[in-house]
C-alpha positions as CSV (number, residue, x, y, z in Angstrom):
1,M,0.0,0.0,0.0
2,G,1.4,3.4,-1.0
3,I,2.4,5.9,1.7
4,R,2.4,9.7,1.6
5,V,4.4,11.7,4.1
6,W,3.4,15.0,5.5
7,S,5.0,17.7,7.7
8,R,2.9,19.6,10.2
9,R,3.6,22.6,12.4
10,G,1.3,23.3,15.3
11,S,1.1,26.7,17.0
12,G,3.6,26.9,19.8
13,R,4.8,23.3,19.1
14,A,7.8,21.8,17.3
15,A,7.4,20.6,13.8
16,A,6.1,17.0,13.6
17,V,5.9,14.6,10.8
18,V,2.6,13.0,9.9
19,V,2.6,9.7,8.1
20,V,-0.8,9.2,6.4
21,V,-1.9,5.9,5.0
22,A,-5.3,6.2,3.1
23,V,-7.9,4.8,5.4
24,A,-11.3,4.1,6.7
25,L,-11.2,4.1,10.5
26,A,-13.2,1.3,12.1
27,A,-13.6,2.6,15.7
28,C,-15.4,0.5,18.2
29,K,-16.4,1.5,21.7
30,R,-15.5,-0.7,24.5
31,E,-16.5,-3.0,27.3
32,A,-16.0,-2.3,31.0
33,A,-12.4,-2.9,32.0
34,T,-11.0,-4.8,34.9
35,R,-7.4,-4.9,35.9
36,A,-5.3,-7.6,34.2
37,A,-3.7,-8.2,30.9
38,P,-4.4,-6.9,27.5
39,S,-1.8,-7.9,25.2
40,G,-3.1,-8.6,21.4
41,A,-5.2,-12.9,11.2
42,E,-5.7,-11.4,8.6
43,P,-9.3,-10.0,8.6
44,S,-11.9,-11.9,6.6
45,A,-12.8,-10.4,3.3
46,H,-16.4,-10.5,4.4
47,A,-16.0,-8.7,7.7
48,T,-19.1,-8.5,9.9
49,P,-20.1,-5.6,12.0
50,L,-18.6,-5.7,15.5
51,P,-20.4,-4.8,18.7
52,R,-19.6,-1.3,20.1
53,T,-18.0,-2.3,23.4
54,R,-15.2,-1.0,25.5
55,P,-12.0,-3.0,25.5
56,S,-11.4,-5.0,28.6
57,V,-8.0,-5.3,30.2
58,A,-8.8,-8.8,31.5
59,P,-9.9,-12.1,29.9
60,E,-13.4,-13.3,30.8
61,P,-13.3,-16.4,33.0
62,H,-15.3,-18.4,30.3
63,D,-13.0,-17.5,27.5
64,P,-11.4,-20.5,25.7
65,V,-7.7,-21.2,25.9
66,W,-5.5,-19.5,23.3
67,H,-1.8,-19.6,22.5
68,Y,0.7,-18.1,20.1
69,E,1.1,-21.3,18.0
70,G,-0.7,-24.3,16.7
71,E,-4.5,-24.7,16.5
72,E,-5.0,-22.1,19.2
73,G,-2.5,-19.6,17.6
74,P,-3.2,-16.1,16.2
75,E,-4.5,-17.3,12.9
76,H,-7.2,-19.3,14.7
77,W,-8.2,-16.9,17.5
78,G,-11.3,-15.6,15.7
79,D,-12.6,-19.1,15.4
80,L,-12.1,-20.1,19.1
81,S,-15.1,-18.2,20.4
82,P,-17.8,-15.7,19.1
83,A,-16.3,-13.3,21.7
84,F,-13.0,-13.4,19.7
85,A,-14.7,-12.5,16.4
86,A,-12.8,-9.2,16.2
87,C,-9.5,-11.1,15.9
88,R,-10.7,-12.4,12.5
89,D,-13.2,-9.8,11.3
90,G,-11.8,-6.6,12.8
91,R,-10.7,-3.8,10.4
92,A,-8.6,-1.8,12.9
93,Q,-6.4,-4.5,14.5
94,S,-3.0,-4.3,16.2
95,P,-0.1,-4.6,16.0
96,I,1.0,-3.0,12.6
97,D,4.1,-2.6,10.6
98,I,4.8,1.2,10.6
99,V,6.4,1.8,7.2
100,L,8.9,4.7,7.5
101,P,9.1,7.2,4.6
102,A,12.0,7.3,2.1
103,R,14.1,10.4,2.2
104,G,12.9,13.3,0.2
105,G,10.8,16.4,0.3
106,L,7.7,16.7,2.5
107,T,4.3,17.7,1.4
108,P,2.3,20.2,3.5
109,A,0.1,18.3,6.0
110,P,-3.7,18.1,5.6
111,K,-5.7,19.2,8.6
112,L,-5.6,16.2,10.8
113,Q,-6.7,16.5,14.4
114,F,-5.0,14.2,16.9
115,P,-5.1,15.4,20.5
116,A,-1.8,16.4,22.1
117,A,-0.3,13.7,24.3
118,T,1.3,14.3,27.7
119,L,2.8,11.7,30.0
120,R,2.8,12.8,33.6
121,I,5.3,10.9,35.7
122,A,4.9,10.3,39.4
123,H,8.3,9.9,41.1
124,H,7.5,8.0,44.3
125,E,7.6,4.6,45.8
126,H,4.4,2.6,45.2
127,V,3.2,-0.9,45.5
128,A,3.5,-3.1,42.5
129,D,2.9,-6.7,41.8
130,G,4.4,-8.9,39.1
131,I,2.7,-11.9,37.6
132,N,3.4,-14.6,35.0
133,N,-0.1,-15.0,33.4
134,G,1.1,-17.7,31.0
135,H,1.2,-15.2,28.1
136,T,3.5,-12.6,29.4
137,I,5.0,-11.1,32.6
138,Q,3.0,-8.2,33.8
139,V,3.6,-5.6,36.5
140,N,0.4,-4.1,38.0
141,Y,0.1,-0.8,39.8
142,D,-2.2,0.6,42.4
143,D,-1.0,4.1,41.9
144,G,0.8,4.8,38.7
145,D,1.4,7.5,36.2
146,T,-1.0,9.4,33.9
147,L,-1.2,9.8,30.2
148,V,-3.3,12.7,29.0
149,L,-4.8,12.8,25.5
150,G,-6.5,16.1,24.9
151,D,-8.9,16.5,27.8
152,T,-8.9,12.8,28.8
153,A,-6.7,11.3,31.5
154,Y,-5.6,7.7,31.4
155,D,-4.0,6.1,34.5
156,L,-1.2,3.6,34.1
157,V,-2.5,0.3,35.4
158,Q,0.1,-2.2,34.2
159,Y,2.9,-2.8,31.9
160,H,3.9,-6.1,30.2
161,F,6.4,-7.5,27.7
162,H,6.5,-9.2,24.3
163,N,9.3,-11.2,22.6
164,P,9.9,-10.4,19.9
165,S,8.4,-7.0,19.4
166,E,4.8,-6.9,18.1
167,H,5.1,-3.6,16.2
168,L,7.6,-3.4,13.3
169,L,9.3,-0.4,11.8
170,S,9.6,-0.8,8.0
171,G,9.6,-4.6,8.5
172,R,12.2,-4.6,11.3
173,R,11.2,-6.5,14.4
174,F,13.0,-5.8,17.7
175,P,14.0,-8.3,20.4
176,M,11.3,-7.1,22.8
177,E,8.6,-4.6,23.3
178,V,7.0,-3.2,26.5
179,H,3.3,-2.1,26.6
180,M,2.4,0.5,29.2
181,V,-1.4,0.1,29.5
182,H,-3.4,3.2,30.6
183,R,-7.1,3.3,31.3
184,S,-9.5,6.3,31.5
185,A,-12.3,6.6,34.1
186,A,-14.7,5.6,31.3
187,G,-12.8,2.4,30.7
188,D,-11.1,3.4,27.5
189,L,-7.5,2.2,26.8
190,A,-4.4,3.9,25.6
191,V,-1.1,2.0,25.3
192,V,2.4,3.5,25.2
193,A,4.6,1.0,23.4
194,V,8.4,1.1,23.8
195,L,10.6,-1.0,21.5
196,I,13.6,-2.7,23.0
197,E,16.9,-3.5,21.2
198,E,20.0,-5.4,22.4
199,G,22.6,-3.1,23.8
200,G,23.9,-1.9,27.2
201,H,22.7,-2.9,30.7
202,N,19.5,-1.1,31.8
203,R,19.5,-0.4,35.5
204,A,15.9,0.9,35.4
205,F,14.7,-2.7,35.0
206,E,16.7,-4.1,37.9
207,P,14.0,-3.9,40.6
208,V,11.6,-6.0,38.6
209,W,14.1,-8.1,36.7
210,A,15.6,-9.4,39.9
211,N,12.3,-11.0,40.8
212,L,10.8,-12.1,37.5
213,P,8.0,-14.7,38.3
214,R,9.0,-17.9,36.6
215,T,5.9,-20.0,37.5
216,K,2.6,-19.4,35.7
217,G,-0.1,-17.8,38.0
218,V,2.3,-17.0,40.8
219,E,2.2,-13.3,41.8
220,T,5.3,-11.5,43.1
221,H,4.7,-8.6,45.5
222,Y,7.2,-5.7,45.1
223,E,6.9,-3.9,48.4
224,H,7.7,-0.2,48.1
225,V,9.7,-0.6,45.0
226,T,10.6,2.6,43.2
227,V,9.7,2.1,39.6
228,D,10.6,5.2,37.7
229,V,8.5,5.0,34.5
230,D,10.5,7.9,33.0
231,A,13.6,5.7,33.2
232,L,11.8,3.1,31.2
233,L,11.3,5.5,28.3
234,P,13.7,6.5,25.6
235,A,15.3,10.0,25.6
236,G,13.5,10.9,22.4
237,R,9.8,11.6,22.7
238,T,8.7,11.3,19.1
239,S,6.0,8.7,18.5
240,Y,3.7,7.1,16.0
241,R,0.0,7.2,16.9
242,Y,-2.9,5.3,15.5
243,E,-6.2,3.7,16.5
244,G,-6.0,-0.1,16.9
245,S,-7.0,-3.0,19.2
246,L,-5.9,-5.3,21.9
247,T,-3.2,-7.6,20.5
248,T,-4.6,-10.6,22.3
249,P,-8.1,-12.1,22.4
250,P,-10.7,-10.7,22.3
251,C,-8.8,-8.2,20.0
252,T,-11.3,-5.5,20.9
253,E,-10.9,-2.3,18.9
254,G,-10.9,1.3,19.9
255,V,-7.5,1.3,21.6
256,T,-5.2,4.3,21.1
257,W,-1.6,3.3,20.4
258,I,1.4,5.5,21.0
259,V,4.5,3.7,19.7
260,L,7.7,5.6,20.7
261,T,10.1,5.8,17.7
262,M,13.3,5.5,19.6
263,P,14.0,2.1,21.2
264,I,15.5,1.6,24.7
265,E,18.2,-1.0,25.4
266,L,18.5,-4.2,27.5
267,D,21.7,-6.2,27.5
268,T,21.9,-9.8,26.3
269,A,21.6,-11.2,29.8
270,Q,18.5,-9.1,30.6
271,I,16.8,-10.2,27.4
272,R,17.6,-13.8,28.1
273,A,16.2,-13.5,31.6
274,F,12.8,-12.8,30.1
275,T,13.0,-15.2,27.2
276,D,14.0,-18.0,29.5
277,I,10.5,-17.6,31.0
278,V,8.4,-16.3,28.1
279,H,9.2,-16.2,24.4
280,G,7.3,-16.1,21.1
281,N,4.4,-14.1,22.6
282,S,3.9,-11.8,19.7
283,R,0.9,-11.4,17.3
284,P,1.8,-11.0,13.6
285,A,1.4,-7.5,12.1
286,Q,-2.2,-6.8,10.9
287,P,-3.4,-4.9,7.8
288,L,-3.7,-1.1,8.0
289,N,-7.0,-1.1,6.1
290,G,-6.8,2.6,5.4
291,R,-6.1,3.8,8.9
292,T,-4.1,7.0,9.6
293,V,-0.8,6.8,11.4
294,V,0.5,10.1,12.8
295,A,4.1,10.8,13.9
296,D,4.0,13.3,16.7
297,M,5.6,14.2,20.1
298,V,4.8,13.1,23.6
299,A,5.4,15.7,26.3
300,V,6.7,14.3,29.6
301,T,6.2,16.2,32.8
302,S,6.3,15.4,36.6
303,R,3.2,15.4,38.8
């Protein structure tokens, strides 16, 4: 699919680049959320309308078993349960391959309106719990940080990891990806995704990495651990934003994705510490189907 590249200048803001892929947004409203894991097949050519529900952060207790391979793998998720129909029929699914523009001149941007994004970091000790849910290792928060999109605030409720990365940049897949899941008071979800490449040792991960839960279903309580979310983010604040879905069943749509363009680093031992427990937990990239992808900035402040 062809890509056009735009440049945009907002009043009082730095120039941003807008990557537009011709699209018909299929936005779905979501079902009431609980606190557990979202994470994330080529849509059917005869897609059926999907219910307007809010995405849930937790699987329903009656949901069927699903995996990342075999007859219960991603290509079969939509057939495992009617509740998973969006995994097969959805038109705004995640993750995606974000195709970067070739070098060259930029065309003036059309008038696209994406609300400004601000990540408010709370620097304090707080209670966190780590759990191996069988699909990933997830760190839950009782009192986390806040992502603000326009006038809507989304509280950080958990972050979790995928190996290899779920999002791609021009076909490039990274060793890992972290998803920071934020939820609004109305139950809407916004996820900040950070790509991870192999490099130097990352001390910011030490408090959790020292106690990664190896056994499925076992929760590790991190008492008064200082988790500085700002330290988990790259120095660069540019990002790609688009409307997508959960990347695991039920693949509910209407999730706002902010994929930071600059990766962070973990060293070989840190990556292996995770992959020795969980590996291959990534959904293949999904078709864009005419969606708009916007490259923008995320402001980071303290609160």
